[in-house]
N, C-alpha and C positions, 0 to 999 in steps of 0.2 A: 482466834477468831472461831468460835463454840458453833457446832453445827447438830440439827436435829432432824430427826424422822417423824413425819406427821402422817397419819391416815385420814384423808377428807372424804365424807360421804354426803350426797345430796338427798336429804330426806323428803325436800318439797316435792313440788309438782311442775316447778318452772325453772329454765336454765338460770344459774349463777355463774358468777366469775369473781377471780380474787387475783390478789399480786403477791409476789414473794422474790426473793433473792437468792439463786441457786447455790449450792455448797460447793459444788466442783470447780466452777470457773468464775463466782462473784457476779454473774449478769442478772438483770432483772428480768423477770418475766411478768408481763401485763395482760391483766383480762384474759387470765386462763379460764377456760369454760368448763363446767361441771354440770352434767346433763342429770334429770331426775334419776333416783336410784344409782347412779354412778359412784364409784370409789376410786380415788387417785392416792398413791403414794408419793410424797414430795420429800427431797432432802434439802433443806434451807439453811441460811445463816440465822441464828437466833435472832428473834425481835423484828423480822424482816416481813413476817406474813400480815396481810392487810385484807380487810374485805368490807363491803359495803354494809351499814347498819342494817339496812332493810333485808339483807341476805343471811345474817348472823343465824337466825332463828332455824333457817333451812338447811345449815350445814353442822354435820356431826363431825367434831374433831378429837382425833387420839393421838396424844404425843406418845411416840414411840421411845422417846429418850434421845440420850446424846448419842450421835453417830458419828465415827471418823471420817475425816475426807477420803474420798476414792481417789486412791492413787492411779494418775494416768499413765504409769509405765509397770508393764508386766515383763519378769525376766525368765521366761522358762529356759531352763539348760539341760538338754537332752545330752546324756554321756553314753556313747556307743564304743565298747572297747573288745572288739574282737580278739584274740590271740590263739591263731592256729599254731601248732608244733608240730613239725615233721621230722622225725628220727629214725630214716632207713638204715639198716646194718647189714652188710655183706660180707660173709666169711669164708674163704676159699680155702681147701686142706688138700693138696695134693699126695700121692702116695708115697714120694720120696721123703726122707728122713726130715728135710727142711719143712717147716711148719708157718709159712709166711700167713699173716693174719691182716686184712684191711677192714678198718671199721671207720667209714666217713659219716660224718653225722652234721645234718643241717637243721638248725634251729631260726624260725623266723618269727618276729612278734611284732604286730602292728596295733597300735593304742591310739584311737582318735576321739577327741572331745570337743565338738564344736558347739560353741554357744551364740545363740542369737537372742537379742534383745529389741523387740519393736516398741515403737514409743507412738502413742497415740496423742495426736494435737487436736485440742478442741477446735471447732467450727465457729467464727465470730458469728455473733448475733446481729441481723441488720436492724437499723434503727425503725422504731414505729412510725407509720406514714399516715399523714392527715390529709384529708380531702378538702380541695379549694374548687369552688365551682365559679361558674359565671365571672371568671377573672378576664378583663379586657386584655387582649393579646395582638400583637404584631411580629412577624417574623424578621422584618427586614430593617424598622426604623422605629426609635424609642418615641420620638414627637407623634408620628402616626399612631402609635398606640393610646395617645390620650384622648383620640376620636372614637377609641373603641370599634374598630372595623370588624372585629369578631371576638368571640368570647371562648374560654377555654377552660377544660377540667383537668386539673394536675393535683399531685400529691406533694407534700413538703415534709420536714422533719421536725415541725413545730404547728401547734393548733392555728396559728394566724401566718400569713405570708410576711408581715412586716417583722415577725419574730424568728422566720426561718433562714437557714444557711445552704439548705440543699432542696433539689426539686426532682422530682420524678415523674416520668409519664405513666406508670402504672401503679395499682395498690399495692402489690409486692411482687418480688421476684425482679429479673431484669427487665430493662426498658424494651418495650415492642416499638416504640416512636422515639422522636428526639425532642425533649423540652426546651430546647435552645431558643432564644428570642427576647421580646421585650413584653413585659407585663405590667399593668396599671391598676391600682388600688389606692381610693381614697386620694387621688391626686399625687402620689408617689410612683416615679417610674423605675422598675427593678429591671436588671439585665442578667439574664441566665446564660452562662457561658456554654461552649460546645465540649467542654471535657467529659461529658458522660452521655454518649448518644445510645442508640439501639444495641442491647445486649449488655448494658452497663449496669451495675448494681449499686455502685457508691453514691451516685447523685449527682447532678450538675450544681455547679455552685451559683448562689444567688447574691447579688450585689446592687447597692442603690446607685442608679444612672443619674436620676435628677429630680425636678418638680414638673409637672405639667403648668404651662400658662395658664393664668386666668383670665378670661376675655369677658369684660361686662356686656350685660344685653341691652341694646338699646331700646327707648320707647317713644318711639315719634309720635307726635300729636299734632297734625297740620289742620287748621280750621280757617278758611278764607271767605269771606263774606264781601260780596261786592253788591252796592245798592244805589245804581245811577238813576237819577229822576229828572226827566226833562219835561217841564211845563211852559210852551209858549203861549202867550194871552195877547193876542191882537186885539185891539179896541178901536171902533170906527165910530165917532159923535154921530154920524148920519144914521136915517133910520135903519137900515137893516144892521143889526149888531151881532157879530158872529163871535163866538169865544171858544174856540177849540182848545180842548185841554187834552195833552197826551201825556201820561203817566205810566212809564214803564219801570218797574222794579223787579230785575231778575235777582234773585238770591242764590248763590251757589255755596254750600257747606260741605265739603268733602271732609269727614273726619276719620281717617284711618288709624284706629288706636289699638296697638298691639298690646294685650297684658300678658307677660309670661306666667304660665302657671308651673308652680313647683311640682316637677314629677316625683313620685315616690320612687323610693328604692326598694329592690326585690331582695328578699334573703331566703336561700333554700334551708329549711331547718329540718331537723327530728323533732316530733312531738311526743309527749308521753303525759300520763296523768300524775307522774310523780317525777321528782328531780333525778331518782335514779334510772326510770325508764327513758327520760330524755337523753342523758348522758350515756347509757347502754346503747342507743340507737337501734332499739329492737323494732321500731314502727317504720313505714315508708316515708320518704321525705314529702313536705308540703312546702308552700310558697306563701310567705306573709311580706307585709310591706310597712315601710317608715318612711317618716319625712327627712329624717337624718341619714347621711350617707353611712355613718359607722354606727354599726348595729348597736352597741351599748350607750349611744348618745340618746336613743328614742326612748320617749316616754308613753307613747301610743302606737300600736301596730293595728293594721287592718287586714282582712283576708281578700280586699279587692285591691287593684290598681287605682280605681277612681270611685269616690262614693264612700258613705260610712260602712260601719261593720255590719255583717247582714247575717253572721252566725255566732254561736255561743263559742268564744276564744278561750275560754277557762282552761289553763293548763300551765305545762312546762315547756319550753322550746330551745333547743339546742343549736346554735350556729358557732360552728368552728370550734366546739368544747365551750362556748361561753352560754349560758344558761340563765333565762328570763322568766318569772313566773307572770301570766296575764290573768285578769278577771274576765268576765264574759264580755265585756266591752272592748277587750284589747289592750286596757291601761295595765302598766307595769305595776307589779307591788312586790315590795323589798328589794327591789334593785338587781343588778347582774352578779353573776358570779362564775367562777370557771369551775370545770369538772374535777372533782378530788382527786382522781386516778391520773391526772396528766399535770397537775400543778403541785408545788411545795405545800406539805401539811399545814395550815395555818396553826399556830401556837395561840393559847390564851395569854400570853405575858404581853403585856400593853407597855410599850415605852412612852411615855409622855414627854419624850424629848421635843423641842421645838424643831423639828427637821424641815429642810425646804420641799415645796410641793409645787404643782404644775398651774399656769393660768388659765383664765376663761378666754382671753384671745392672746395664745402663745406667739411668740416671734420667732420667726424660722430663719435660723443661723445655719452658715455652713457647717453641717456634721452634727446639728443638734437643735433641740426646741428649747425655749426658755419659759418656765411657767412660774406663776406667784399665787402660792396657795396659804392657806393657814393650816395649822396642825394641831392635834390634840388626841387625847386618850380615847375618845368618844366621836362620833359624826358630829353630835350637837356642838361640841368643844370646838372642832375644827371649823366647823361654819362660824362660828363666834370671833375665833383668831382670825379669819380672814380679814375682818373689818378693822380689828385693832393692831393684830401683830403678824402680819404676812410674811413668808419666807420665800426665798428661790431657790428652785431645783430645775433640773434639765432631764431631756430626755431624747433619745437619739432620733434621727430623722426616719430611720426605716421602722420605727414604731408608729409612725404619721401622727397627724394633731391629735392630741389627747387631752388629758391621761385617757387610757384605755385598760381595760382587763387584760392581763398577760402582760404589760410594757413594764420596764424596769426604769425606775426613777434613780437619779444621781445627785450628790451634793456638789460636785465639781465638774466646770465646764471643760470642753476639749472635743476633740475629734478622734477617737469616740470620747465622751463623759466618762467620769469615774466616780469612785466612791459612793456606792448604793446608800439610799437613805434608810433610817431605822424603820422598825415596825410601828403602825399607829394610823390613824385617820388624816386624811388631807382635804381640803375643801376648797374651791373656786367662788364660794358663796352662793352657788346654786346645788351644785352636785357635791357628794362626798366620795372618796375612795379610800380603800382599805388596803394598805401594803401588809403583808403577814409572810411569814415563812423565813425571816432573816435573811433574803436575798435581793431586797428591794423591789419585789415583784406585785404589782397591781392584781389581788385576788378577786376583789368584787367591787362594785360601785352602785351608786343609786343617783341617776342624772337630776331629780328633783327631791334629792334628801334633805335641803335646807329650807325647803317652802312648807 
């Protein structure tokens, strides 16, 4: 696994960011910021550096060449060898003829060679956290959460709640609160366990608890009309002739008619003039509204909860890392797509394999949804194939009723389903969905792409 050293300099006037895979521990670094006139040295695995096309002209890149992997173990070997030698010699010579001589000799030698080898262990990197706002929440009961007694703002390890497995109460670091409880989105109840409370960094586990019950809205219309008519006509043949006529016609028509109004769904989004601006979340959040509860099922958005569009809504809008472009009247143009830094990079290799796709009216089964869709190499091909040769594919209940951008589609049913579908376009006769990246993930869609 070859590594190189890059020197990056921001020559532009705005903040840019880039991604790469570190050479020392193979971990990915996402959305690394580079301020104007700032330079950074990075050590990366070859061919892992990526940057948005709009930022490329603002960054000067110098490849410093092949760089060896940095060893995490350093072994300093200090050697201390003190060798003191003492040799005292005493000689006594008395005056008598005998000459005894004593020569005691003491020699001590100490040699110590301590060796210390400290080892540095790389610190694991926490997963990227994604904000989820206005999520219906109840701390004690899953069924009560369906009535949305309160809303919560939490963070998960995936762009959508349906695709996440972990939940946090804070944007980064250890939890200051406890995210445990029940959460509801798009009619699906999610249970968050108590295994990661305050002070925890690994995240609480998310699992599907069930589905909210659907209660039909009655429209009583009562119309009651009573018209009693009493006309006594006594007639006397003698000369005074009296003909009293009493006609009473009370009419009561109480008609209490309740017409349910479809409430618009609110979406807290990041807006931008360009696709990269919206994905980068550089501006403050705004709220827009749509008739459909799923963001990528709407074809028109509004700036007001009630009434027509009153402002120019042209631009790009990012909801949970799913981006749509709107015209001035709030109509979507070109469909929905995921932010490229958070999803697999789509390839241009299209596989016109007739692979199963999802249905207009999915059938909820225990553990998965069943969809019937046409498939093809282009969006138009898949729209035509839906009428002539549709296929059956499957999606997990955790993904919500779809298909949706960010959801994974499978060829084999099961709990959970298995065998992801191939890349290509899929259609339910009205919308088309693009699967790319080789992992069965829907990366973009157009809800009226077949019209």
